[in-house]
Residue, then its C-alpha position, 0 to 999 in steps of 0.5 A: x218399350x213405350x211407357x203408358x202411365x195409367x192404372x189397369x187393374x187385372x187382379x180381380x181373382x185376389x180382390x175386386x177393384x174398383x167397387x161400385x160407388x154405392x159400396x164406398x157410400x155405404x161404408x162411409x154412412x156406417x162410419x160417419x153416421x152410425x158406428x154402433x155394434x150389430x145386435x148389441x142395442x135397442x136404440x134407433x141407430x141399433x135397429x138401423x144397423x141390424x136391419x141393414x145386416x139382416x138385408x145383407x143376409x137376405x140378399x145373399x141367401x137369394x143370390x145363392x139360392x140357399x134353402x134357409x137364410x138362417x143357415x148362412x153365416x157371416x165370417x171374416x173372409x173365405x179362409x175363415x169360412x173354410x176353417x169353420x167347416x173343415x175344423x168343425x165337420x172333421x173328427x179324429x181319423x176321418x178321411x177327406x178327399x180334395x183336389x190338386x186345384x185347391x188354395x192354401x185356405x184348404x190345404x193348410x187346414x187339412x195339413x193341420x188336421x192331419x197332425x192334430x186329429x189324424x185326419x187322412x187326406x187323398x188328393x185327386x189329380x186333374x184330367x186333360x181338360x183341367x178338371x177333377x179326375x172323376x174316375x179317380x174320385x170314384x175309386x177313392x170314395x171306397x175309403x169311407x170318406x167323410x168329406x169331399x172338398x173341392x174348389x168351384x173354379x181354380x184360381x190358377x187355371x180358371x177352369x170350372x169343376x164338374x161339381x154336380x158330378x162330384x156331389x152325385x158320387x160323393x153323396x152316393x158314397x155317404x160323404x158330404x161336399x164342401x164347395x170353395x166358391x171363392x172364384x165363382x160367386x158373383x162371376x156367374x149364377x151359383x145355386x146351392x140348391x141346384x148344385x146340392x152341396x152341403x157346405x158353400x164357402x166364399x169371401x165377400x171381397x171378390x166377385x161379390x164386390x164387397x169390402x175385405x174382411x167379409x165372407x160367408x159359410x152356408x150349410x144344408x139345414x140339419x148340419x148345424x147338429x154336426x158342426x160345432x162352433x169353433x169360436x165362442x163368445x158374446x152374441x147379444x143373446x142368452x147372455x145369462x148362459x155360459x154355453x154358446x147359443x145353439x140358435x142360428x145364426x148366433x151359434x157361429x157368429x160370436x163377437x162383433x161383426x164387421x159392420x162397415x164391411x157388411x154395409x158395403x157388402x149389402x150395397x154391392x149385392x144391391x148393385x149386382x141385383x140391378x146389373x145382374x150376375x148373368x150380364x157380368x158373366x157374359x162380359x167376363x166371357x167376352x173379355x177372356x175370349x178377346x184376351x186369349x185370342x190376342x195372345x195367340x198372335x204373340x210369340x213365346x206365350x204359353x197358356x193353360x187349358x185355354x183351348x179345351x171345352x170346359x167353362x172357365x171364369x174370367x182368369x188366364x195364367x200364362x208364361x213366356x219362355x223369355x221372362x220369369x213370371x215375377x219379371x213380366x208382372x213387374x214390367x207390366x206394372x212399372x212401364x204400363x200401370x197394368x196390375x197382375x199377380x205372379x207366383x204360385x197364387x197360394x195354390x202350389x199343388x195346382x202349379x205342380x199339376x200344370x208343371x209351373x211350380x219349378x219356374x216360379x208359377x205363372x203371371x195371372x190376368x183376372x178380369x172383373x166387372x169394371x174392366x173394358x175391351x179397351x183395357x184388354x187391347x192395351x194389355x195385349x199391346x204391352x205384353x207384345x212390347x215386353x216380349x219383343x224387347x227380350 
């Protein structure tokens, strides 16, 4: 192997990097010029802070086509959003349907709810294209299901799930739908109104290109009656009352917001509006196609659902019969400066479904807004050199 010391970041499914320069500028502006809390003061600086946070909420609501911006709540990450929905909507003895493709941010709350509230969970398998088995879903919904929880795209395979069909079946059976859009929002256009989901959760630090420590949960208007707050505290409103406010979004936003994170997220949303999500999606598709086609020329490489018809996000998992995933990941980093992610990716059931759990998972390559065709070429050359050396 020949060593090429550079940095090629291909772990955007975990968190995007780099961010647009405006994101760093906005965080620095807050930290060095403002520094106050959100919604906690009537000063001129306080008004500037509140205005920027309001603009962030407005931009998110527009991007996601949310029916009401007051029904979009800031959280601290996608996991926080999913926990708010799952712990809020599921009661003792409820039945929930989810899939083999879910992240631990869904699997672990459901496991905890099975213990604490006797919530029953049915797990759907995948079909030959890496999507949810809709026939299995139809059969399962006969159990008076309260909620269907599905990822929008698997963080292991990249395959986009047939959400519209899932929603149609779930709603016909009287069930709500919670969509984990962690791998899709910011990567291609996502409309909550068009998908008709009841809950949409995602982080701000992946496709939205914002800082870590940001996230959101959007809900269909009216569901706030059924969704209790699971965190109570100061909101800067109705301070004389011992009860949590019922007004939105305060009901779900107790305590201080991550103001520097939201400043950065707002700047990222502005950048996305200028560049357009459609353009980023097209770029990601081209990079993914280039990568997959390049892998076909290499020996001993196995990929997952890269030949089928369904759409995918800009993510490819692979294995080689010559190296464990962790070894390939380390060699790419150590000798070529190429950063990927190996292992089970917090999605053990997905790896069990594709037969990679016992071998330690896969090595995942995930592309973002700032990756280039030249970087893909370098990465393919690096993989080729590594495989040829063993």
